[in-house]
N, C-alpha and C positions, 0 to 999 in steps of 0.2 A: 437493272440499274444497280450499281455497286456504290458503297460509301468508300471513297478513296482519300487517303492522307498522302500528300506529296510533300516531301521534305528535301529541300535543296537550297544551298546558299547563293546560287546564281539566279538573279531575278529573271533573266531572259529565259532560262530553262523552265522556271516555275510558270511563267506566263504561257509559254508555248505548249508545254505538256498539259497544263490545266485546261487550256482552251480546247485542245484535241480531245481530252477525255470528257469534257462537258458536252462537246459536239456529239460524242458517242452515247450520250444519255446518262453519264455517271455524275454523282454528286461529289465534288472535289473540295477538300479543305487543304490549305497550303500552310507550310511552316518554313521559316528561313534558317533555323538553327536547331541543334539537338535539344537544347533546353526547352524551347517552345514545343517541340515534338513530344518530349517526355511529359509535359503538362497535358497535352491533348490526348495521348494514348492512355493516360491515367484516368481521365475524366470521361472519355467517350470510347465507343466501340466502332472500329472501322472494319470493312471487309478486306481492304487491301491497303498496305502501306508501301509507298515507293520511296526508297530511302538511300540517300547518298552516304557512302561509308565515311568520307572525309567531311566532317561538319564542324563549325565553330561551337564552342561552349561544351557540348557533349558529343562524343564521336558516335558515328552511325551504328557500330556494332553494339555499343552500350544501349542505344535506343532499341535496336533489334531485340536484344535479350529482354528488355523491359516489355516490349510488345508480346514476346513469347510467354512471359510470366503473367501479364495482365489479361491477354486475350489470345489463348492458344489457337482459336479458330481463325485468326486473321492471317492472311497470306502476305508475305513480305517479298518485294522485289528489290534487290540491292543494286545500286549504281556505283561503279568504281572505275578508276583508271586502270589500264591494263597491268600496271606494275603491282596492283593490289589484288589481283585475281585470286591469289592463295587465300586471302582473308575471306573473299566471297565464297570460295569453295568450302572453306571450313564452316562458314555460316550455313551453307546448303546442308551439311551434315547435322547441323543443329535444328534444321527445319525450315530454312528459307525456301521460298517457292522457286526462285531463279535469280540470276544476276545479269546485268548488262554492263558492257564496258563503254566508256566514253571514247570518242564521240558516238552518239547514237541518233537516230531520227525518231520522230514521234510515232511513226508507223510501228516501230518495234514495241514501244510502250503500249500502244493501243492493242496490238496483237496479244501481248502478254496478259493484259487485263481482260481482254476478250476470252482468252483461254481459261482464266480463273472463273469468269462468269459462266462459261460452259460447264466447267467442272462442278461449280456450285449448283447449277441447274440440274446436272445429272445426279448429284448427291441427293438433292431434294426429291428427284424422281424416284430414286432408290428407296428413300424413306417412305414416300407415298406407296410404292410397291410393297414394301414390307408391311405397312399398315393394312393395305388391301389384302395381302396374303394372311395376315393375322386374323382378319375378320371372316375369312372363308371357313366353311364347314370342312372337317377333315376329309369327307368323301369327295370334295371338289378337287379332283386331281389335275384337271386340265387347266393350263395357265396361258393367258394371253388376252389382250384387249385390242389388237389390231382388227381392221374390218374383216380380214379373212378368217380369223379365229372367232369373231362374234358370229359370223355366218355359220361356222362349223358348230358352235354351241347350239344355235337355233335348230340346225339340221339334226343334231343328236337328240334334242328334246322332242322334236317331231317324230323321229323314227323310233324312239324308245317305247312309244305307246303301241307299236305294232309287233307282231310275232314273225313278220316276213324276214327272210334271209337278207343279210347285209354284206356287201363286199367293200372292204376298206382298202384303198390303194394309197401309196405314197412311198417316198424314198426311205431307205433304212435310217432308223433313228428319229423319225418324225413323231412317233408316239401312237402307232396303230393299236397296240395292246391297250393303252390308256383309253382310247376311243371305245374299244370293245367293252372295257369294264364300265365306262360311263354309260353306255347303252344299257348294260345290265342293271347298274345301280339305279337308273332312272325308270326302269320298267316295272311292271307288275310281278316280274320274276325275281326281284332283288332279294327276297328271302330264301331263294333256292340256290343251288350250286352254280358257281361260275367256274368252268373247267377250260383250261387252255392246253393246246398241244402244238408243238412246233413240228410241222410235217417234214421239215428238212433234217430233223435230228434223228430220224429213224431210217434204217435201210429198207429197201423195197420189200424184203422178206418179212419185216416185222411191223410195218405200218398198219396193215389190216388187223393184225392181232391187237395192236395198241388202240385202234379206234373201236373195234367191235368185240374184242375179247375172244376167249377160246374155251372149249369144253375140256373136261378132264380126258386125257388120252388122245387129244387131237394131234399131237406130235410128240416126239421123244422129249422127255423132260416136262411135259404138261401133266403134273401129278395131281393138280386140282383145277377146278373151274376158276376162270378169271374174267370178271366183267371189264369191258373196255371203257373208253372215255365217253362214248355216247350214253351208256348206262349210268355212268357216274354223274353225268350232267342232266339226267332225267328231271324234267320240271323246271330246269334252269336254262343257262346259256352255254353253248360250246363254241369256243374260238379255235378255228383251224388256221393257225399262223403259217405263213409261207405256203399257201394252198397250191401254188404253181408247182411245188416240188412233189406233190403226191403222184404215185405211179398210176398208169392207165388202168390196171386191174382194180385198184382200190377206188378209182373214179367211178367205175361201173356200180360198185356197191354203194358208194356215197350217193349217187344219183337216185338209187332206189329208196334210200332213207328219206331223201328230200321229197320224193314223189308219194311215198306210201307211209312213211313214219315207221317202217319196220326193217329188220335185218336178222340174220342168223349168226350165231357165234361160230367161229372156226371149229369144225369137227362136230357140228350139231345141225339137225334139220328143224329144230324148234324155232319158231318165229318169235322174236322179241320186239315189243312195241314200246316206243319211247316218245316223250313229248319234249322236244328240244328246240330252242331258238338258235339257229346256226348263224354265226358270224365268221366270215373268213377274211383273210388279209394277205396282201402280197406287195412286194416292191417291183415285181415284174409286170410287163405288158401282156395280159392274158390273150389279147387278140393276136399278138405275134406268136404266142405259144400254140394257139389254135391253128394258125396258118402253117406252123412247122410240124403239126401232128402230135404235139406233146400234151394237148389239153382238149377235152371233149367240149364241143360247142354247146351241146344240150345241157351239160353240167354248168357251163359258164352262165347261161341264161337263168338256170335255177338258183345259182348263187347270187346273181347280180339283180335281184328283184329291187333292192334298194342299194344305193352306192354312196360312198363318202370318199372324197379325195383330200388328203392332208397336204397343207402347204409346206414347202421346204423352209428351213430357218432363214435362208437368204431372201425369201419372199415375205418375211414378217420381221424385218429388222427392228421395227418399233417395239417389239416385245422383248428385245434383248435385256434392257434394264430389269424388267419384271422377272425374267427367267434367272438372271444372275442373282438378283436379290433372293429368290427362292432357294437357289443352290447354295449361296453363301450361308443362309440361315440353316439349311439342312446339315451342312458339313462343318459348321463352327462348333467347337466344344460346348457342352452344356454349360449354361450360365455365362457364356462369353458373348459379347456383342459382335455381330458379324464384321469382318474386316472391311476396310475401305479399299478401293482400287485406284492407284495413282493414274494420272492422265495418260502417260505413255502406254501403260498396260491396257487402258480402255481403248486407246487408238488401235492397238494390235487386235483386240477382240472385235472392234467395230469393222475393221477392214479384212478380217479373215473370212473366207467363204463358208466355212463349216460344212464340208462335204458329208460329214457324219451327223449333221443336223443337231437336234437338241441333245441326243445322247452324247455326242462329242463335246458339246458345251458343258454338260453335266460332269463328264470326266475331267475336263480342263479345269473347272472350278474346284473340284475335289483335289486335284493335283496341286493347284496353287495354294489352297488353304493349308494343306499338309506342309508344303515347303515354307510358307510364310511364317508358320508357327506363332500366329497371333498378331503379327505385324501387318502393315498395309501390304497389299498384293502389288508387286512391281513386275516389270517385264520379265525378269529372270525367273519368277515363280511360275510363269505359264509354261505349258508344254513347248518344246522347241519348234514344232511345226507352226505354232501360233506366234510365238515370240520372235522367230527367225534367228534363234540362238543355237549354238552348238551344244549338245548335251554335255560336253566335257568342260564347258565354261565353269570356272570356280573362282569367283571374286575373292580377293584376299589371300591368294596362295603365294604371291610373290614376296620377296624380301622387303623389309621396311626401308623406305626411301625418305629423303628430306621432303617436307610437306609441299614445298613449291614444285619440286620435281614430280611428286606423286600426283599433285593436282593437274599439272600439265599433261602427264601421261594418261591420267583418267579421262580428261576432256578429249584428248586425241582418240583414245580407244572408243569412247562413247560416240563421238562423231562418226567414226568408221562403222560402228555397230548400227547407228541410225541410217546411214547411207546403204548399208547392206540390207537392212529391213525394208528400205524404200526401193530396192532394186536399182540403186545408183541415181535415182531421180532426186535432184536437189530440192525441188519444190515440195515434194512429198516428205523428204527428210526434215525440212524446216518445219512443216506442219507437225510432224511427230515430236520434234524437239520443242515446239512452242516458241520459235523465234522467227524473225523475218528472213527472207532469202538473202537480203543484204548482210544481215548479221551472220548468217551461216557462211556466206562467201568470205567474209572477213576472218572468221574462225578457221576455215579451211586454209586460207592463205597463211595465217599465223602459224598453223601446224604443218605447213608445207605438204598438204594432202592433195594429190592429183588423181586423175582417173586411173592411173597405173597402180594406185594403192588399193583400189576396190576389188 
């Protein structure tokens, strides 16, 4: 429920719009002229002001600027005749939420106010998320409160008490290494080393040396003994990331370590005994690898004593505000409050599938924070894949035009951009723009935009 001030000098409009908004659950106060509106905004705080630009006694733009001065957090929707669109667009640059041109239907007003309610609810959710993150211990790296993540946390806590091998599976970017670290941090081994090795990062000829080490003189250039990752992790936890990439020869030696806890360095017959909790991870289907002869079935069962599967970001969309709040706080300059995200940028984030999962979201927010330079994050600050923009877009590069011409060209270009982002679907474009389909249709007709322009 929002507190709404409706300012219009036409009694029929005041009555119709006020009834519609009250039916939607909002508290509505009405004013019939600018002077009455000035008195109300000075003495009370409203969430939304719906304001006709042309008003008796005091004009709407003067009232708008008073609202901005008295209550910067209030959203203002301007109502104007088509001939005064330039004034409305100028007010948008001063911070107005949006504008409508007369004649309009009450559905448009209700839709705009509903969008504001959604945005405020989202902002509150982000603030709650920031507070929740601020209360967390530094070691609590995993973020999420959707059912899938709560089950994951419970599973991690249960498995952390064991020394049995764990196989973590999930798509790239879902946070498999974070799960491995969480298992270690919650275990009795937390005071011992946590060592990670990416099995895909080493050629077949070097992976055994990396894991098990070598003796002096084992090969040309081996001028001194070198302990491998297993020895480095003795007493602690060893993460073998991308375990599916390990060659078959190294798989045999790895199987022995899991069975007996021993191995030999390359070039040595001396047995080395280690106490390591092994955690492995992969984005591949190991059963398919086994069927293709690329992975040993006996090793698979040794690695997969306990298993954890991570959900993709698209399957935990409810965690998006919490994750965004976390990354905004991480990438904002020290001492600076995290930036807000405007509704159309939120719409792009919410509808993007994030094939790269949380890692892609992290990079997207870092990208946006850098480009926004302390301002609110808008659509153009997001990576092109998410925003649906061309990387060469550079607003403000054209010559200076008369304001009315610039406003019209801006609106036309913005409509085309929204339609492009929506794949030409007008209903989807109207949702992104926060207007009704009827209002979008009228704007397309006014700008002579047809399917051939898309």
